[in-house]
C-alpha positions in Angstrom: 60.7 90.1 99.4 58.5 89.8 102.4 58.6 91.2 105.9 56.9 90.0 109.2 54.7 92.8 110.6 53.6 92.6 114.2 51.0 95.4 114.1 49.9 98.7 112.5 49.0 101.4 115.0 47.0 104.3 113.6 46.6 107.8 115.1 49.8 107.6 117.1 51.2 110.7 118.8 54.2 109.0 120.5 56.5 108.0 117.6 57.6 111.2 116.0 56.0 114.6 115.1 52.3 115.1 114.3 49.8 112.4 113.8 51.3 109.1 112.6 50.8 105.6 111.6 53.4 103.3 113.3 54.4 99.9 111.8 55.7 97.5 114.4 58.0 94.9 112.8 58.9 91.5 114.4 62.4 90.8 115.6 64.9 92.6 118.0 68.5 91.9 118.9 68.1 93.2 122.4 66.3 91.6 125.4 65.5 94.6 127.5 64.1 93.5 130.9 61.4 96.2 130.7 60.4 95.7 127.1 56.8 96.9 126.5 56.4 94.9 123.3 57.5 91.4 124.3 55.6 90.0 121.3 58.0 92.0 119.0 61.3 90.3 120.2 61.0 87.0 118.4 61.5 87.2 114.6 58.8 84.5 114.2 55.1 84.3 114.2 53.7 83.8 117.8 50.5 83.0 119.5 48.7 85.3 122.0 46.1 83.7 124.3 43.2 85.7 125.9 41.8 83.6 128.8 38.9 85.9 129.3 37.6 85.1 125.8 38.0 81.3 126.2 34.6 79.5 126.5 36.2 76.2 127.5 34.9 74.2 124.6 38.1 72.3 124.3 38.1 72.2 120.4 41.6 73.5 120.2 42.8 70.8 122.6 41.2 68.1 120.5 42.4 69.6 117.2 46.1 70.2 118.1 48.2 67.8 116.1 51.1 68.0 118.5 49.1 67.6 121.7 50.6 70.9 122.9 47.4 72.2 124.4 45.6 71.1 127.6 42.8 72.5 129.7 44.0 74.0 133.0 42.2 75.8 135.9 42.8 79.2 134.3 42.1 78.2 130.7 44.2 76.6 128.0 47.8 75.7 128.8 50.2 75.6 125.8 53.4 73.5 125.9 55.8 75.8 124.0 58.3 72.9 123.6 55.7 70.8 121.7 53.9 73.6 119.8 55.0 73.9 116.2 52.9 77.0 115.5 50.7 75.4 112.9 48.2 78.1 114.0 45.2 75.7 113.8 44.1 76.9 117.3 43.9 80.5 116.2 42.2 79.7 112.9 39.5 77.5 114.4 38.8 79.0 117.8 35.1 80.0 117.9 35.7 82.6 120.6 38.9 84.1 119.1 40.8 83.3 122.3 44.0 82.7 120.3 45.4 85.5 118.1 48.3 85.2 115.7 51.0 87.8 116.1 52.9 88.3 112.9 51.7 88.8 109.4 53.7 88.7 106.2 53.6 91.6 103.7 55.5 92.5 100.6 56.7 96.1 100.7 54.2 97.1 98.1 51.3 95.6 100.0 52.3 97.2 103.2 52.7 100.6 101.6 49.3 100.3 99.9 47.8 99.7 103.4 49.7 102.5 105.1 48.9 105.3 102.6 45.2 104.9 103.3 46.0 107.1 106.3 47.5 109.9 104.3 44.6 112.3 104.8 45.2 112.3 108.6 48.9 113.2 108.6 48.7 116.9 107.9 51.9 118.9 107.5 53.8 117.3 110.4 52.6 113.6 110.5 53.7 110.6 108.6 54.7 107.0 109.0 57.1 105.5 111.6 58.9 102.1 111.1 59.4 100.6 114.6 59.6 97.2 116.3 61.1 95.2 117.7 63.9 96.8 115.8 63.0 98.5 112.5 66.4 97.6 111.0 66.3 93.9 112.1 64.6 93.3 108.8 66.8 95.8 107.1 66.2 95.1 103.4 62.4 95.1 103.9 62.4 98.3 105.9 64.6 100.1 103.4 62.3 99.2 100.5 59.2 100.2 102.4 60.9 103.6 103.2 61.8 104.0 99.6 58.3 103.4 98.4 56.9 105.8 101.1 59.2 108.6 99.9 58.0 108.1 96.4 54.5 108.9 97.9 55.9 112.1 99.5 55.2 110.9 103.0 57.4 111.8 106.0 59.2 108.7 107.2 60.7 108.1 110.7 62.9 105.1 111.6 62.8 104.0 115.2 66.0 102.1 116.2 68.0 100.7 119.1 71.1 101.1 116.9 72.3 97.5 117.3 72.8 96.6 113.6 75.3 96.8 110.8 76.0 100.5 109.8 75.3 99.4 106.3 71.6 99.2 107.2 71.8 102.9 108.2 73.6 103.8 105.0 70.9 102.0 103.0 68.0 103.7 104.7 69.5 107.2 105.0 68.3 108.5 101.6 64.7 107.7 102.5 64.4 108.6 106.3 63.3 112.1 107.4 63.8 111.3 111.1 65.7 108.8 113.2 64.3 108.0 116.7 67.4 106.6 118.4 67.4 104.8 121.7 70.1 105.6 124.3 69.2 103.5 127.3 72.2 103.1 129.5 75.6 104.8 129.2 77.7 102.2 131.1 78.4 99.3 128.8 78.4 96.6 131.5 75.1 97.9 133.0 73.6 98.0 129.5 74.5 94.4 128.9 73.1 93.4 132.3 69.7 94.9 131.5 69.4 94.4 127.7 71.6 91.4 126.9 74.1 93.3 124.8 76.8 95.9 125.4 76.4 99.3 123.8 79.7 99.7 121.9 78.2 99.2 118.5 75.1 101.3 119.4 77.3 104.3 120.3 79.6 103.8 117.4 76.7 103.7 114.9 75.2 106.8 116.5 78.3 108.8 116.1 78.7 107.7 112.4 75.0 108.5 111.8 75.3 112.0 113.1 78.2 112.5 110.7 76.0 111.7 107.8 72.8 113.5 108.6 73.7 116.7 106.8 73.9 114.8 103.5 70.2 114.2 103.5 68.8 116.7 106.0 67.3 114.0 108.3 66.6 114.9 111.9 67.7 113.0 115.0 65.7 112.5 118.2 67.3 110.6 121.1 64.9 108.6 123.4 65.9 107.3 126.9 63.4 105.1 128.8 63.4 106.0 132.5 63.2 102.6 134.1 63.2 102.2 137.9 66.3 100.3 139.0 67.9 100.2 135.5 68.2 103.6 133.8 66.8 106.0 136.4 70.0 107.3 138.0 71.2 110.9 137.9 74.6 109.5 136.9 73.2 107.7 133.8 71.2 110.7 132.7 74.2 113.0 133.2 76.5 110.7 131.3 74.1 110.4 128.3 73.6 114.2 128.3 77.4 114.8 128.2 77.8 112.3 125.4 75.0 114.1 123.4 76.6 117.4 124.0 80.3 116.5 123.3 80.0 113.7 120.7 77.0 114.2 118.5 78.0 117.4 116.7 74.9 119.4 117.7 72.7 117.2 115.5 70.2 116.2 118.2 67.0 118.0 117.6 65.1 116.6 120.6 65.8 114.3 123.6 62.9 112.5 125.2 63.1 111.1 128.7 60.3 108.5 128.5 58.7 107.6 131.8 58.2 104.0 132.6 54.7 102.6 132.5 53.2 99.2 133.5 50.5 98.9 130.8 52.1 95.9 129.2 51.8 93.5 132.2 48.8 91.8 130.6 50.7 91.2 127.4 53.3 89.1 129.3 50.5 87.0 130.9 48.9 86.4 127.5 52.2 85.0 126.2 52.7 82.9 129.3 55.7 85.0 130.4 56.8 86.5 133.7 57.6 90.3 133.7 60.2 91.6 136.2 58.5 95.0 136.4 54.9 93.8 137.0 54.8 95.3 140.5 57.1 98.3 139.8 55.5 101.7 140.7 55.3 104.5 138.1 57.8 107.2 137.9 56.5 110.4 139.5 56.5 113.7 137.6 58.8 115.4 140.2 61.4 112.7 139.6 61.2 113.1 135.9 61.6 116.8 136.2 64.7 116.2 138.4 66.2 114.1 135.5 65.3 116.8 133.1 67.2 119.4 135.2 70.2 117.1 135.4 70.2 117.0 131.6 70.0 120.7 131.3 72.7 121.2 133.9 75.0 119.1 131.8 74.9 121.8 129.1 72.1 120.8 126.7 69.6 123.4 125.6 66.5 123.1 127.8 64.1 123.6 124.9 65.3 120.4 123.3 64.7 118.2 126.4 61.3 116.7 127.1 59.9 114.4 129.8 57.2 112.3 128.3 54.7 109.7 129.5 54.1 111.5 132.8 51.3 110.1 134.9 51.9 111.3 138.5 52.8 114.4 140.4 
């Protein structure tokens, strides 16, 4: 068994309690317009190009067996239709202007790498499996979680919920925490902005909350606050009421995660346009307004957090 790993981020404080190491896996069933990890969506190896590193030597152009590369005014231009991802450009570039995104690991090899960070976790930290979608490569993720639990490490699974519930059943014995996305309450709006309706996502969430007492796993809900998509008082109020009325009091923490625009350069490096490239950040006052809306819907204020704030 092998899995395709996008990246390993150490010293993370954004993906669960304490200091954590986060594994980003390739592949996601959603196509969120605001996605901050566009390189995680495809379940295949991809190429990232850094034009500021390119020295214009043209070796990659000459070496490409498919003739997919050419020299343009802003650097190398890659024809995605002709490229077969042989990766010769990333292997042979003297300036490291091309970087491969996606590395194959066996569960054992990945766990061996991850537990190097054990000394930094302390009492609260641990390892988070994220993506993409952590359960997109379900068998691999479950085995990694199983091996991590044998090591006595706190395991969090970050999920959008769009998968077979059998994946949740398989990972339940090994997960200490689920980080579960609830982006948009209205199904049509959810589909318009993410490419899929949210029926299965909500169904899985209700089933999951009914099973958490079996293992003692915690549940955190995370809602990205995205201008023009998720940032309405009505959306926040609807999610809040759903959490209060349908999730059996199992939600330990609800994070309202403020939009940021730090990923714009990523899209450019993959030759993609980003709808939110010129979108302003969400101000702290507006985030606090959403938090008040959540509290007014009946949730305990000490369980609701506005994160990622950058303005006032």
